[in-house]
PADO-413224 format. One line per field, with one value per residue (C-alpha): residue number from 1; residue in three letters; x, y, z. Coordinates in pm, 1 decimal. Example, Ala and Ser with C-alpha at 12.3 -4.5 7.8 and 13.67 -1.06 7.14 Angstrom:
residues 2
num: (1  2) .
residu: (ALA  SER) .
X: (1230.0  1367.0) .
Y: (-450.0  -106.0) .
Z: (780.0  714.0) .
end
This chain:
residues 197
num: (1  2  3  4  5  6  7  8  9  10  11  12  13  14  15  16  17  18  19  20  21  22  23  24  25  26  27  28  29  30  31  32  33  34  35  36  37  38  39  40  41  42  43  44  45  46  47  48  49  50  51  52  53  54  55  56  57  58  59  60  61  62  63  64  65  66  67  68  69  70  71  72  73  74  75  76  77  78  79  80  81  82  83  84  85  86  87  88  89  90  91  92  93  94  95  96  97  98  99  100  101  102  103  104  105  106  107  108  109  110  111  112  113  114  115  116  117  118  119  120  121  122  123  124  125  126  127  128  129  130  131  132  133  134  135  136  137  138  139  140  141  142  143  144  145  146  147  148  149  150  151  152  153  154  155  156  157  158  159  160  161  162  163  164  165  166  167  168  169  170  171  172  173  174  175  176  177  178  179  180  181  182  183  184  185  186  187  188  189  190  191  192  193  194  195  196  197) .
residu: (MET  SER  ALA  GLU  GLY  GLU  LYS  LYS  SER  PRO  LEU  SER  HIS  VAL  PRO  GLY  ILE  LEU  ALA  GLY  SER  ALA  ALA  LEU  ILE  ALA  ALA  LEU  THR  THR  VAL  TYR  VAL  ASN  VAL  ARG  ASN  GLY  ASN  ARG  GLU  GLU  ALA  PRO  ALA  VAL  PRO  VAL  ARG  VAL  ALA  THR  ALA  THR  ALA  LYS  PRO  PRO  VAL  GLU  VAL  ALA  LYS  SER  PRO  VAL  GLN  VAL  VAL  LEU  HIS  LEU  ASP  ARG  VAL  ARG  THR  GLN  ASN  ASP  GLY  SER  MET  GLY  SER  THR  ASP  TRP  THR  PHE  GLU  VAL  ASN  ALA  ALA  GLY  ASP  PRO  LEU  PHE  SER  VAL  PRO  PHE  LYS  SER  LEU  THR  ASP  ARG  GLU  GLY  ASP  ASN  LEU  ALA  VAL  PRO  ALA  ASP  ALA  ALA  HIS  ALA  ALA  GLY  LYS  PHE  GLU  LEU  PRO  ALA  THR  ALA  PRO  VAL  VAL  VAL  ALA  ILE  ARG  GLY  TRP  LYS  ARG  GLY  TRP  LEU  PRO  GLY  GLU  ASP  VAL  PRO  ASP  VAL  ILE  GLY  GLN  GLY  ARG  LEU  VAL  GLN  GLY  VAL  SER  THR  LEU  SER  ILE  GLU  VAL  LYS  SER  ASP  LYS  PRO  ASP  GLY  ALA  ASP  PHE  VAL  LEU  TYR  PHE  SER  VAL  THR  PRO  ALA  GLU  GLY  GLY  GLN  ARG) .
X: (1.5  142.8  188.8  -106.8  -362.0  -249.7  -271.5  -657.8  -861.6  -1170.4  -1376.3  -1300.9  -1565.3  -1838.1  -1991.2  -1996.0  -2176.7  -2430.2  -2510.7  -2553.7  -2797.0  -2977.5  -3030.3  -3129.2  -3405.4  -3550.2  -3573.0  -3753.1  -3974.5  -4075.5  -4142.6  -4338.2  -4581.0  -4627.3  -4713.3  -4946.7  -5138.7  -5153.8  -5308.3  -5559.4  -5916.9  -6100.1  -6382.8  -6706.8  -6800.3  -7073.1  -7279.1  -7279.7  -7621.5  -7573.0  -7874.8  -7970.9  -8175.2  -8378.9  -8347.5  -8694.3  -8669.4  -8793.1  -9143.6  -9185.4  -9512.2  -9600.5  -9669.8  -9961.3  -9980.8  -10046.1  -10209.5  -9985.7  -10002.7  -9703.5  -9654.1  -9420.6  -9299.7  -9039.9  -8848.8  -8473.3  -8344.5  -7991.1  -8024.1  -8350.7  -8258.0  -8253.6  -8092.9  -8357.8  -8646.8  -8870.9  -9217.8  -9237.8  -9497.4  -9387.3  -9609.6  -9573.6  -9637.4  -9623.7  -9604.3  -9696.1  -10016.7  -10046.3  -10077.8  -10072.0  -9921.4  -9787.2  -9722.1  -9433.8  -9401.9  -9061.5  -8835.9  -8461.4  -8130.2  -7997.4  -7856.5  -8106.5  -8402.6  -8369.4  -8610.2  -8982.1  -9289.3  -9624.5  -9870.9  -10151.8  -10007.4  -10354.0  -10304.2  -9945.8  -10023.7  -10147.2  -10243.2  -10148.9  -10081.0  -9744.5  -9683.1  -9521.5  -9220.3  -9153.4  -9062.4  -9267.8  -9119.3  -9193.0  -9137.8  -9134.9  -9155.9  -9116.7  -9216.2  -9101.2  -9341.4  -9655.7  -9701.2  -10037.0  -10158.0  -10085.7  -9752.0  -9509.1  -9167.5  -9068.6  -8788.7  -8659.8  -8713.6  -8610.1  -8714.0  -8667.1  -8774.5  -9010.2  -9063.8  -9259.5  -9103.2  -8949.8  -9088.1  -8905.0  -8794.3  -8581.3  -8556.8  -8323.9  -8507.8  -8278.6  -8244.6  -8031.2  -7880.3  -7533.8  -7593.2  -7976.3  -8225.8  -8181.1  -8404.4  -8433.5  -8789.9  -8834.7  -9121.2  -9281.3  -9463.4  -9750.3  -9992.7  -10326.2  -10634.6  -10740.0  -10438.7  -10364.6  -10552.4) .
Y: (3.6  341.8  628.8  825.8  556.9  508.5  870.3  910.2  1068.3  873.1  1190.5  1121.4  834.9  1067.0  1172.1  794.9  694.2  992.2  893.1  528.3  623.8  860.7  559.1  327.3  587.5  623.5  249.9  183.8  470.7  310.1  -17.2  129.7  314.8  17.6  -210.6  55.2  101.7  -282.6  -351.7  -84.9  -198.2  -44.1  170.7  84.3  360.0  590.0  733.6  1108.2  1295.7  1629.1  1848.3  2021.3  2317.1  2406.3  2795.9  2942.7  3252.2  3564.8  3626.5  3960.6  4135.3  4242.4  4623.8  4746.5  5024.2  5365.4  5688.8  5978.1  6354.5  6495.6  6882.7  7115.7  7335.2  7554.5  7591.3  7695.9  7864.1  7779.7  7932.3  8080.7  8051.3  8412.0  8741.3  8859.3  8690.7  8424.6  8281.5  7917.2  7634.0  7294.1  6976.5  6706.4  6350.5  6019.2  5680.6  5843.5  5998.0  6392.5  6518.7  6889.3  7193.9  7500.1  7848.0  8066.2  8420.9  8591.1  8327.4  8447.4  8306.5  8617.6  8513.2  8597.5  8612.1  8255.0  8070.1  8085.7  7915.3  7832.5  8114.1  7887.6  7573.2  7380.8  7365.2  7255.4  6907.4  6581.1  6243.0  5900.1  5546.9  5439.3  5075.9  4857.6  4736.8  4920.5  5292.6  5540.1  5764.4  6130.2  6305.8  6691.2  6889.8  7239.3  7513.6  7882.1  8177.6  8072.6  7705.0  7553.0  7225.6  6952.1  7087.7  6810.0  6931.0  7081.7  7321.1  7135.8  6775.7  6577.2  6290.6  6125.4  5806.8  5782.1  5486.8  5437.4  5583.9  5884.8  6237.7  6456.1  6467.2  6693.6  6669.4  6885.7  6970.0  7124.8  7160.6  6943.4  7248.4  7373.4  7663.1  7585.6  7640.3  7454.2  7419.7  7210.2  7120.7  7036.6  6829.2  6704.4  6371.8  6319.7  6042.6  6094.1  6092.4  5716.8  5662.7  5285.2  5032.7) .
Z: (0.3  -77.0  178.4  22.6  113.9  454.0  528.3  417.4  701.5  806.9  713.5  354.8  368.0  501.7  151.2  62.7  379.8  334.0  -32.7  62.4  373.0  135.6  -118.8  179.8  302.4  -48.3  -72.9  253.6  193.2  -140.1  31.1  321.8  73.4  -135.2  169.2  304.0  -10.7  -60.6  287.0  241.5  186.6  -112.7  35.4  -164.1  -401.6  -278.9  -546.5  -516.4  -580.6  -737.7  -656.6  -976.5  -932.3  -1237.2  -1259.8  -1363.9  -1575.5  -1400.3  -1470.0  -1644.9  -1599.8  -1954.5  -1962.8  -2143.1  -2405.5  -2230.7  -2350.2  -2332.4  -2423.4  -2592.3  -2508.2  -2705.5  -2437.4  -2635.6  -2943.1  -2950.3  -3280.6  -3370.4  -3716.0  -3840.1  -4205.6  -4291.6  -4232.9  -3992.1  -3795.4  -3986.2  -3923.2  -3896.6  -3853.3  -3721.6  -3791.4  -3511.7  -3599.8  -3394.6  -3542.1  -3862.3  -3741.6  -3727.2  -3374.6  -3400.9  -3592.7  -3415.5  -3574.3  -3459.2  -3530.2  -3574.9  -3471.5  -3448.1  -3385.0  -3208.1  -2864.8  -2588.9  -2816.2  -2956.9  -2720.9  -2809.8  -2640.0  -2831.5  -2836.2  -2751.6  -2523.6  -2563.2  -2935.3  -2880.7  -2755.7  -2879.3  -2731.8  -2870.7  -2750.8  -2653.5  -2709.4  -2420.2  -2607.1  -2939.3  -2935.8  -3124.0  -3393.3  -3320.2  -3653.1  -3705.1  -4027.3  -4060.0  -4313.7  -4332.1  -4373.2  -4592.7  -4514.7  -4629.2  -4499.4  -4742.5  -4862.1  -4903.5  -4916.6  -4567.5  -4520.7  -4210.7  -4069.7  -3763.1  -3572.7  -3213.8  -3046.2  -2749.8  -2503.5  -2199.1  -1884.0  -2040.3  -1942.1  -2171.2  -2534.7  -2748.9  -3116.0  -3356.7  -3665.5  -3934.0  -4322.5  -4516.5  -4681.3  -4567.1  -4317.0  -4338.1  -4072.1  -3734.9  -3447.8  -3128.0  -3004.0  -2658.6  -2535.2  -2229.0  -2187.6  -1944.8  -1899.0  -2035.6  -1822.1  -1812.1  -2020.9  -1925.5  -2134.1) .
end
């Protein structure tokens, strides 16, 4: 034997001992797990009942059509379509049926004077039926100066949609010409007396 082999310290064997111990522990753990699982009795399968709740759709109470009154409260003139003031008449329709027409004298777009109210509030309102589900189209046509009932080509047009539960409506009514006349009509909506059907 050489002198080097005789001088080896006993501590040089520690890494080998530790590696062998780790391998022995791993082997014993595997044996234990296998023995334990082999001795376990299989538990009988218990059927699991899953409670299925059938969700019922929420019951919606169908709304009924209602009778409402559409009031024209005021007109704001954004452009009166002329150099000075101009007389205008606006015809209001709901669902294709005429409700009322209102004449206005001397509408102007001059700041501070550009708001006007109907001269006769009683004639600036109309009653119609508002369905439960579909909106009603409120259409407006306007004519400058000498409008006669039955004239087909209006100077300005506009429309809005009205549904149940709405109490105000504003509709812009304007010309299709560049720098043409431009108005905003403001309406309030109230239930008619005995309005629910």
